C-alpha positions as CSV (number, residue, x, y, z in Angstrom):
1,X,19.5,-10.0,-41.1
2,X,17.4,-6.8,-42.4
3,X,14.3,-8.1,-39.8
4,X,16.9,-8.9,-36.3
5,X,18.3,-4.8,-35.7
6,X,13.9,-4.2,-36.3
7,X,12.8,-7.5,-33.7
8,X,15.7,-5.8,-31.3
9,X,13.8,-2.3,-32.5
10,X,10.9,-3.3,-31.2
11,X,11.1,-5.0,-28.0
12,X,13.4,-2.3,-26.6
13,X,10.6,0.5,-27.3
14,X,7.7,-2.7,-25.9
15,X,10.8,-2.4,-22.9
16,X,10.7,0.9,-22.6
17,X,6.9,1.5,-23.0
18,X,6.2,-1.2,-19.8
19,X,9.1,0.9,-18.0
20,X,6.9,4.0,-18.8
21,X,3.7,2.3,-18.1
22,X,5.2,1.4,-14.7
23,X,6.8,4.8,-13.8
24,X,3.2,6.3,-13.8
25,X,1.8,3.4,-11.8
26,X,4.1,3.9,-9.6
27,X,3.3,7.7,-9.3
28,X,-0.7,6.9,-9.1
29,X,0.9,4.9,-6.8
30,X,2.8,7.9,-4.5
31,X,0.2,10.4,-5.2
32,X,-2.0,8.3,-2.8
33,X,-0.2,7.9,-0.4
34,X,-0.1,11.0,-1.0
35,X,-3.8,11.9,0.0
36,X,-4.4,9.3,2.2
37,X,-1.5,11.6,4.1
38,X,-2.9,14.6,3.4
39,X,-6.2,14.2,4.8
40,X,-6.1,16.2,8.6
41,X,-5.2,13.8,11.2
42,X,-6.9,12.3,13.5
43,X,-5.8,11.9,17.1
44,X,-6.8,8.7,18.6
45,X,-7.3,9.3,22.5
46,X,-7.5,7.5,25.8
47,X,-11.5,6.5,27.1
48,X,-11.9,9.0,30.2
49,X,-13.7,5.9,31.6
50,X,-10.1,3.2,30.9
51,X,-8.9,6.0,33.4
52,X,-11.5,6.6,35.7
53,X,-12.3,2.2,36.3
54,X,-7.9,2.7,36.6
55,X,-8.0,6.1,38.9
56,X,-10.5,4.1,40.8
57,X,-9.0,0.7,40.7
58,X,-6.3,2.0,42.6
59,X,-8.2,3.9,45.6
60,X,-10.2,0.6,45.9
61,X,-6.6,-1.1,46.2
62,X,-5.4,1.0,48.5
63,X,-8.2,1.5,50.6
64,X,-8.5,-2.5,50.9
65,X,-4.7,-2.5,51.6
66,X,-5.5,-0.4,54.9
67,X,-7.4,-2.4,57.2
68,X,-9.6,0.5,58.4
69,X,-10.9,1.5,54.7
70,X,-11.9,-2.0,53.5
71,X,-15.5,-1.4,53.4
72,X,-15.2,1.7,51.4
73,X,-12.0,-0.3,49.2
74,X,-15.3,-3.3,48.2
75,X,-17.1,-0.3,47.8
76,X,-15.0,1.8,45.8
77,X,-13.7,-1.0,43.8
78,X,-16.8,-3.0,42.6
79,X,-18.1,0.8,40.5
80,X,-14.2,0.3,39.2
81,X,-15.6,-2.7,37.9
82,X,-19.1,-1.1,36.4
83,X,-16.0,1.9,35.1
84,X,-13.8,-0.5,33.4
85,X,-16.6,-3.1,31.9
86,X,-18.0,0.7,30.1
87,X,-14.3,1.3,29.5
88,X,-13.0,-1.6,27.2
89,X,-17.2,-1.6,25.5
90,X,-16.2,2.4,24.7
91,X,-12.5,1.4,23.1
92,X,-13.9,-0.5,20.8
93,X,-14.8,2.2,18.5
94,X,-12.8,3.9,16.4
95,X,-9.9,6.5,17.3
96,X,-10.4,5.2,20.8
97,X,-7.5,4.2,23.0
98,X,-7.0,2.6,26.4
99,X,-7.4,-1.2,26.5
100,X,-4.8,-1.6,28.3
101,X,-5.6,1.6,30.5
102,X,-8.9,-0.4,30.7
103,X,-7.5,-4.4,32.5
104,X,-5.8,-2.7,34.6
105,X,-8.5,-1.1,36.2
106,X,-10.5,-4.5,36.1
107,X,-7.4,-5.8,37.4
108,X,-6.3,-3.2,40.9
109,X,-10.3,-3.3,40.8
110,X,-11.4,-6.6,41.6
111,X,-8.1,-6.7,43.4
112,X,-9.1,-3.8,45.3
113,X,-12.1,-6.0,46.4
114,X,-10.7,-8.8,47.5
115,X,-9.0,-7.5,49.8
116,X,-11.5,-5.3,50.9
117,X,-13.6,-8.6,51.4
118,X,-10.4,-10.3,52.9
119,X,-9.8,-7.5,55.3
120,X,-13.5,-7.7,56.4
121,X,-14.0,-11.1,57.3
122,X,-10.6,-10.9,59.0
123,X,-9.1,-13.6,56.5
124,X,-6.2,-12.1,56.6
125,X,-4.6,-10.9,59.8
126,X,-1.9,-8.5,58.6
127,X,-5.0,-6.4,57.6
128,X,-6.7,-5.4,60.7
129,X,-9.3,-3.0,60.8
130,X,-9.1,-2.6,63.9
131,X,-5.4,-2.5,64.9
132,X,-3.6,1.3,64.3
133,X,-1.0,-0.4,61.9
134,X,1.2,2.8,62.5
135,X,1.6,3.3,65.6
136,X,2.1,-0.2,66.2
137,X,5.4,-0.4,63.3
138,X,6.5,2.5,65.4
139,X,6.7,0.4,68.5
140,X,8.4,-2.5,66.2
141,X,10.7,0.4,65.1
142,X,11.6,1.7,68.9
143,X,11.8,-1.7,70.3
144,X,14.2,-3.1,67.7
145,X,16.1,-0.5,66.7
146,X,17.1,2.7,69.4
147,X,19.1,4.7,67.5
148,X,15.4,5.6,65.2
149,X,13.9,7.0,68.4
150,X,15.4,10.6,67.7
151,X,13.4,10.7,64.7
């Protein structure tokens, strides 16, 4: 019987030692995380070429949709495609974001080029570059909605 209390005491000491070791390990892990957080934070920035590709892509699409500026829309769209490719390669670096911005720039640039080519070849009659679409719309509104003539 005398052996039993000693065995229980040894087991209790072993459990206490294990708890202390776990506490030290937890503290070391917390210290490591705090050390990572203590490093100066480096802010990620959006790639300039990605942003520029989005701007050029939107301009190309709007120019192509105007009809008269379709050739300019094709040219701007091609430049936007080049910047989108450069933007996609730039976002592969660390701390540089803008992957989705570059993809949107690529999509708008492709849309601008395609719509511009369709407008130049007169494949889409509503993108006629020879007609003044704003004047035609105003005449149609005056004919169908006479109360708007005063505006």
